[in-house]
N, C-alpha and C positions, 0 to 999 in steps of 0.2 A: 933473213926474216923479211926484208924489204921487198924482194921479188915475190915471196909467198903472199904478202899482204896485197901487192899489186894484183896478183891472180884473183884474190878474193874480191877486191874492188871492181875488177873487170866484170864479175858476175852480178854486181848490184845495179839494178835498172834505174835507181833514183839518184839524182845528183849528177852534176857534170864535172865537178872537181873532186880530188881525193878528200878534201876537207868536208865537202857536202856529203860524200859517201860515208865517211866515218861518223859524221853527225847523224846521218840516217840510221846507222847501226846503233848508235848510242841512245837515240831518243825513241826508238821503237821497242816494244816488248815482244809482240808476237811476229810481226812482219819480218823482222831482221834476226829472229832467234837462230835460224840456221847459219847465218853469216857470223854471228857472235860465237856459236859453237865451233865453227871452223877456226876462228881466231883463238878461242880457248885451247883448241887442239894444238895449234902452232905454238902457243905460249908454253904449253906443258905445265910444269909444276911451279911456275912463277906465281905464287899465290897473291903476292902484293899487286902485281899488274892485273890479275884476274879480278881482285877486289876493286881496284880503281875503275875498271870498265863497268863492273856491276854498279858501283856507287854513282858513277856518272849517269848510267841509265836511270837510276832512281831519281836523280836530280833533274833530268831532262825529259821524262816520259810524258808529262802532261802540263797544262798551263799553270796549274796551282804550284806544282813542284818547281817549274821554271821561275815563276814569280818569286817564290820563297828563296830560291838560289840567288837570284839577282839582288833581292833585298838584303839577304844575309851578307853577300859579298860587299855591297855598298856600305853596310854597317862596319864591316871589318876594315875596309879601306879608310873610312872616316876615322875610326879609332887609330889606325896606323898613322894617318896624317897628323892627328892630334899629338901622338907620341913624338913624331918627328919635329913638330913645332915646339913642343915643350923642351925637347932635347936641345934644339937650336937656342931657345931662350936661356936655358941653363948654361950652355957654352958661352953665349955672348955676354950675359949679364954677370955670371959668377966665374967664368973662366975654367970651369971644371971639366974633367974628362969622365965620360960615362962608360961603364963596362959593356953596355949593349950597343954602343954606337955603330959598330961594324954592321950589325943586322939592319939598323935603321938606314944607314947609307946604302946598303944593297937594295932595300925596298925603294928608297927614293930614286935610285938609279933605274930601277925597273919601271917605276911610274913615269920617269922622265922619258924613257924610250917608248913606252906605250903612248904617251901624249904626242911625241914627235911622229910616231907612225900614224896616229889618227889625223894629225894635221896634214901630213903628206897625202894620206888617202882622200881626205875631204878636198884638199886643193887640187888633186888630180880629177875629181868628179866635177868640181865647179871652177870655172875660169875666173870669176869675179870676186874671189875671196881675197880681202885685203887686210884683214886684221885677225888676231887671235880671238878677240871678242866675238867676231862673227863665227869662227870655227867652233868655239865653245857653245854659242847659241844653237848652232846646227846640231851639235852633239846632244844638247839638252832636249831639243825638239824630237830627235830620233829616239832618245831614251824614253821620254814621256809617251811618245806614240807606241813604243813597244810595250811599256807597262800597261797602258790603256788597253791594248789589244789582248794582253794576257788576262787582265781583269775581266774583260768582256767575254772571254772564252772560258770562264769558270769551269774547271774540272774536265775540260776537253783533252782527250788523249792526242798525242802526236801521231799522225798517220803519214802515209806516203804522199797524200794530197796536201797536207798542211804543215809538214815539218819545217820547211824553209820559212814559212810565215811565222810560225811559233818561235823558232830559234833565232832567226835573223831579221824578223819583221820585213821579209822580202818575198813577195809572191812569185818571183821568177823561178 
């Protein structure tokens, strides 16, 4: 499947990396339909994967859907962090074991790796980063900038010209 996917990516004129090319396929409705159809043909009867591709396209195809996806994700992460903190308090103060602790630890581990990756990425872009506080402020600025862009683009569909700006807040 990897070689077949690479052949499809080779045909896509937009995006310089595989990640940008798959992003282009997922955020377009009309322009990338033929590429999605090729992927669907390669997937065959894997209905779950077909649905995931379709669902991602629904979540990424315009500024309103993107903004809603981001806000929903933030809400879920916030709830998960609250659950983790409550579980920590129960363990520390009552010494109890929770039946769902394994899932919380997995999520916490995932968040930890995501944060470390963000820190490394930002430190590679900026030479003068000297604290986590600065890293988190930069992330907050980029996040707020992206949300502001999506709000100002109310209802605008992703196109080959703007998909990088809409998805990554990056005009390149």
